C-alpha positions in Angstrom: -7.7 -12.4 9.0 -7.6 -8.9 10.7 -9.8 -6.1 9.4 -8.2 -3.9 6.8 -6.6 -0.8 8.1 -7.9 2.4 6.5 -5.4 5.2 6.2 -4.8 8.5 4.3 -1.9 8.9 1.9 1.2 10.0 3.9 -0.2 9.0 7.2 2.3 6.1 7.8 6.0 5.7 7.0 7.1 3.1 4.5 8.4 1.0 7.4 5.1 1.2 9.2 3.2 0.1 6.0 5.6 -2.8 5.4 5.3 -3.9 9.1 1.5 -4.1 8.7 1.7 -5.9 5.4 4.2 -8.5 6.8 1.8 -9.1 9.7 -0.9 -10.1 7.2 -2.9 -6.9 7.4 -4.4 -5.2 4.3 -4.2 -1.5 4.1 -6.8 0.6 2.3 -5.1 3.9 1.3 -7.2 6.9 0.3 -5.2 8.6 -2.4 -5.7 11.4 -4.8 -5.3 10.2 -8.4 -7.1 10.4 -11.7 -8.6 13.7 -10.7 -10.3 12.4 -7.6 -10.0 10.5 -4.3 -9.6 6.7 -4.8 -8.9 3.8 -2.5 -5.8 1.7 -3.1 -5.5 -1.7 -1.5 -2.0 -2.8 -0.3 -1.5 -6.4 0.7 1.1 -9.2 1.0 0.4 -12.9 0.5 3.6 -14.1 2.2 5.6 -14.0 -1.0 4.3 -11.2 -3.2 3.4 -7.6 -2.4 0.3 -6.3 -4.2 -0.8 -2.7 -4.9 -4.3 -2.8 -6.3 -5.2 0.6 -7.8 -8.4 1.7 -9.6 -6.6 1.1 -13.0 -4.1 -1.8 -12.4 -2.7 -4.4 -10.1 1.0 -3.9 -9.4 3.0 -6.8 -8.0 6.3 -6.6 -6.2 8.6 -9.5 -5.6 10.3 -8.1 -2.5 10.0 -5.4 0.2 12.4 -3.0 -1.6 10.1 -3.0 -4.6 7.1 -2.3 -2.5 8.9 0.4 -0.5 9.9 2.1 -3.8 6.3 2.0 -5.0 4.7 3.4 -1.8 7.2 6.2 -1.7 6.9 7.0 -5.4 3.1 7.0 -5.3 3.0 9.1 -2.2 1.2 6.5 -0.1 4.0 6.7 2.6 5.1 9.6 4.7 8.3 11.2 3.5 
């Protein structure tokens, strides 16, 4: 398994994030939330997309759900 890619929120587009996830790479995103800077882990197991935040684990059944999430949360470049 490749090393996780560490990025800042807004550094990559949603397409670039999804490309990395489909290739089996985990992304560690530094994001501002809950009054501080936290790391969020994005991953894909081949079927489900995961967004593991400091407070919860979001699951998305398809790419469109993950795309919506990374855009809404500000992880992807606009």
